[in-house]
C-alpha positions in Angstrom: -6.5 -3.3 -13.8 -3.0 -2.7 -15.1 -0.1 -4.1 -13.1 1.5 -0.7 -12.1 -1.7 0.3 -10.3 -1.4 -2.7 -8.1 2.3 -2.1 -7.5 1.6 1.5 -6.4 -1.3 0.4 -4.2 0.9 -2.1 -2.5 3.8 0.4 -2.1 1.4 2.9 -0.5 0.1 0.2 1.8 3.6 -0.8 2.8 4.5 2.8 3.6 1.3 3.2 5.7 2.3 0.0 7.6 5.8 1.4 8.2 4.4 4.7 9.5 2.0 2.8 11.8 4.6 0.6 13.3 7.0 3.5 14.0 4.2 5.7 15.4 3.3 2.9 17.9 6.9 2.9 19.0 7.0 6.7 19.1 3.8 6.8 21.3 4.5 3.9 23.7 8.2 4.5 24.1 9.3 1.0 25.2 12.0 1.0 27.8 12.7 4.8 27.4 13.5 6.7 30.5 12.1 10.2 30.9 15.5 11.8 30.5 15.9 10.4 27.0 12.4 11.0 25.8 13.3 13.9 23.5 16.1 12.1 21.8 13.9 9.0 21.4 11.1 11.1 19.8 13.5 12.7 17.5 15.2 9.5 16.5 11.9 7.7 15.9 10.6 10.7 13.8 13.8 10.6 11.7 13.5 6.8 11.3 9.8 7.1 10.3 10.6 9.7 7.6 13.7 8.0 6.3 11.9 4.6 6.1 9.0 5.7 4.0 10.7 5.5 0.6 12.4 2.2 1.3 9.1 0.7 2.6 7.4 1.8 -0.6 10.2 0.3 -2.7 10.0 -3.0 -0.8 6.2 -3.1 -1.2 6.4 -2.4 -4.9 9.1 -5.0 -5.3 7.1 -7.6 -3.4 4.1 -6.9 -5.5 6.2 -7.2 -8.7 7.6 -10.6 -7.5 4.1 -11.8 -6.6 2.8 -10.8 -10.0 5.6 -12.7 -11.8 5.0 -15.8 -9.7 1.2 -15.7 -10.4 1.7 -15.1 -14.1 4.2 -18.0 -14.3 1.8 -20.3 -12.5 -1.1 -19.3 -14.8 1.0 -19.9 -17.9 2.1 -23.3 -16.6 -1.5 -24.2 -15.9 -2.6 -23.2 -19.4 0.1 -25.3 -21.2 
């Protein structure tokens, strides 16, 4: 498999993880009073949507770093 496919796969997985984590907070509303429920739901929805692209970028970056580290270790082992 080529490297960019792995980077995209990890980026999508990171965005799914982000959406899952924010969805848990959206559903269970830790410490939110009934009066502030609508504001909490709106804020968590905005945070979820705003965080998808950064989560994808962070996932792709982490995958790229891991690939560099693995390649460097393999090249050191060969020499």
